[in-house]
DRENRO-780651 format. One record per residue (C-alpha): x negated, y negated, z; residue in one letter. Coordinates in steps of 0.25 Angstrom, whole numbers. Layout:
BEGIN
<<X, Y, Z>, A>
...
% end
This chain:
BEGIN
<<-49, -110, 7>, X>
<<-42, -99, 16>, X>
<<-41, -108, 27>, X>
<<-28, -113, 23>, X>
<<-21, -99, 22>, X>
<<-11, -93, 30>, X>
<<-14, -96, 44>, X>
<<-14, -111, 43>, X>
<<-5, -112, 29>, X>
<<7, -117, 30>, X>
<<17, -129, 36>, X>
<<14, -135, 50>, X>
<<24, -126, 58>, X>
<<20, -113, 50>, X>
<<4, -118, 52>, X>
<<5, -115, 69>, X>
<<13, -102, 68>, X>
<<1, -97, 58>, X>
<<-9, -102, 66>, X>
<<-7, -94, 78>, X>
<<-2, -82, 70>, X>
<<-11, -70, 65>, X>
<<-4, -61, 55>, X>
<<-14, -50, 55>, X>
<<-10, -52, 70>, X>
<<6, -52, 67>, X>
<<1, -37, 58>, X>
<<-6, -30, 67>, X>
<<3, -32, 80>, X>
<<13, -26, 71>, X>
<<4, -14, 71>, X>
<<2, -14, 83>, X>
<<13, -13, 87>, X>
<<17, -2, 75>, X>
<<6, 9, 80>, X>
<<11, 6, 92>, X>
<<24, 15, 86>, X>
<<14, 25, 80>, X>
<<8, 29, 93>, X>
<<17, 29, 104>, X>
<<31, 33, 97>, X>
<<37, 48, 97>, X>
<<50, 43, 98>, X>
<<60, 35, 90>, X>
<<63, 27, 101>, X>
<<48, 23, 104>, X>
<<46, 20, 90>, X>
<<58, 9, 91>, X>
<<52, 6, 105>, X>
<<38, 3, 96>, X>
<<43, -2, 86>, X>
<<50, -13, 93>, X>
<<36, -20, 97>, X>
<<32, -19, 81>, X>
<<45, -27, 79>, X>
<<43, -37, 88>, X>
<<28, -39, 85>, X>
<<31, -40, 70>, X>
<<44, -52, 74>, X>
<<35, -62, 82>, X>
<<26, -61, 68>, X>
<<37, -63, 58>, X>
<<43, -75, 60>, X>
<<25, -79, 57>, X>
<<30, -69, 44>, X>
<<42, -80, 40>, X>
<<33, -92, 42>, X>
<<22, -88, 35>, X>
<<33, -82, 22>, X>
<<38, -95, 24>, X>
<<26, -104, 18>, X>
<<27, -109, 4>, X>
<<14, -118, 4>, X>
<<2, -109, 2>, X>
<<-10, -110, -6>, X>
<<-12, -97, -15>, X>
<<-23, -91, -7>, X>
<<-15, -94, 7>, X>
<<-2, -88, 1>, X>
<<-10, -75, -3>, X>
<<-13, -74, 14>, X>
<<2, -79, 18>, X>
<<7, -68, 8>, X>
<<-4, -57, 14>, X>
<<1, -60, 27>, X>
<<18, -58, 24>, X>
<<15, -45, 18>, X>
<<10, -38, 31>, X>
<<20, -46, 36>, X>
<<30, -40, 29>, X>
<<23, -24, 30>, X>
<<28, -28, 44>, X>
<<40, -32, 41>, X>
<<43, -19, 32>, X>
<<39, -10, 45>, X>
<<46, -16, 56>, X>
<<59, -17, 46>, X>
<<61, -4, 42>, X>
<<54, 6, 52>, X>
<<64, -3, 63>, X>
<<75, 4, 54>, X>
<<68, 15, 51>, X>
<<68, 18, 67>, X>
<<84, 18, 65>, X>
<<84, 27, 56>, X>
<<87, 42, 60>, X>
<<80, 48, 48>, X>
<<64, 46, 53>, X>
<<60, 53, 65>, X>
<<50, 47, 78>, X>
<<41, 52, 73>, X>
<<43, 49, 59>, X>
<<44, 34, 64>, X>
<<29, 35, 69>, X>
<<24, 41, 56>, X>
<<31, 28, 48>, X>
<<26, 18, 58>, X>
<<13, 24, 54>, X>
<<14, 21, 40>, X>
<<17, 6, 43>, X>
<<7, 3, 53>, X>
<<-3, 9, 42>, X>
<<3, 0, 32>, X>
<<4, -12, 42>, X>
<<-11, -10, 46>, X>
<<-16, -12, 34>, X>
<<-9, -24, 30>, X>
<<-11, -27, 44>, X>
<<-27, -26, 42>, X>
<<-27, -32, 28>, X>
<<-19, -44, 36>, X>
<<-32, -45, 45>, X>
<<-41, -44, 33>, X>
<<-35, -56, 26>, X>
<<-37, -63, 40>, X>
<<-50, -63, 40>, X>
<<-50, -66, 27>, X>
<<-41, -79, 28>, X>
<<-48, -84, 40>, X>
<<-64, -81, 38>, X>
<<-71, -91, 37>, X>
<<-84, -84, 30>, X>
<<-91, -87, 21>, X>
<<-93, -76, 15>, X>
<<-80, -75, 6>, X>
<<-78, -86, -5>, X>
<<-65, -91, -8>, X>
<<-62, -80, -17>, X>
<<-68, -68, -10>, X>
<<-58, -72, -1>, X>
<<-46, -73, -10>, X>
<<-50, -60, -16>, X>
<<-49, -53, -2>, X>
<<-35, -62, 2>, X>
<<-29, -54, -13>, X>
<<-35, -41, -10>, X>
<<-26, -42, 6>, X>
<<-16, -47, 0>, X>
<<-14, -37, -11>, X>
<<-18, -25, -2>, X>
<<-8, -30, 8>, X>
<<3, -32, -2>, X>
<<0, -16, -6>, X>
<<4, -13, 9>, X>
<<15, -20, 9>, X>
<<20, -11, -1>, X>
<<16, -1, 4>, X>
<<24, -1, 17>, X>
<<34, -6, 9>, X>
<<31, 8, 1>, X>
<<32, 17, 15>, X>
<<45, 11, 18>, X>
<<51, 14, 8>, X>
<<47, 28, 8>, X>
<<51, 29, 24>, X>
<<64, 23, 22>, X>
<<65, 34, 10>, X>
<<63, 45, 18>, X>
<<73, 41, 27>, X>
<<85, 39, 15>, X>
<<82, 52, 12>, X>
<<84, 58, 24>, X>
<<96, 51, 27>, X>
<<102, 55, 12>, X>
<<102, 69, 16>, X>
<<108, 66, 30>, X>
<<120, 56, 21>, X>
<<115, 46, 28>, X>
<<110, 36, 18>, X>
<<117, 25, 23>, X>
<<112, 23, 36>, X>
<<96, 22, 30>, X>
<<99, 14, 19>, X>
<<107, 3, 30>, X>
<<98, 6, 38>, X>
<<85, 1, 30>, X>
<<91, -13, 26>, X>
<<98, -19, 14>, X>
<<95, -20, 1>, X>
<<84, -31, -1>, X>
<<79, -22, 12>, X>
<<77, -11, 9>, X>
<<64, -6, 4>, X>
<<68, 6, -5>, X>
% end
C-alpha cells in the first residue's frame, strides 16, 4: 500500500526529482555540517565560516522541499508521509534562517553561539532519526507488518516530528528573547527586532 508514498508520488517532473533525492540524507547533511560548528568553532569568525557549509547544504535541498510542498494529488497515507518530511524541512529552515541571524547579533558570544548550535543539532538530530525510521517503514518489503501496523508507525513518527518542530520553534523563541532582554538593557531593542525579520517572520 505504501509503495505509492512520497518518493514515487506526484507529477512526472517531480517524480524524477524525488526518486533520486533522499530527504533523510538531506537532513543528515545539514546535521553533519551543524555538528562541525560545535566541534571546531572557538571564535565568531569560525562559527560564521562553518555555518556557511550548513547554508550550502540546506540550499541544495530547498528545491526538493519546495517541489514536495507543491504536490497536492496524494492519497491520504502518502500525504502523512509528505507532511512529516516537510516538518523536518521546516525544522532545518528555522535553524538555518534564525541561527544565521544570531551570527549577526552582538548580544551572543562565540561560546553562546556554539551552545545554541548544539541545541539545534540535538533537536535536528532527533527529527532526522525519526525521518530515517519513516523511510524504513515506507520502503520496507517485510511481511512482518500489516498495513494497519505500518500506518500506526507512520502516525506515531508524524506526531513525534511535529513535537520536535514545536520544540525548535520554542527554542528559537527563547534564544531571541534572551537577546531582546540584553538589548533592552543597552537601549538597543530596535536593532534586534529588525534583525529577526518582519512581524510575520518572527517567532515570539
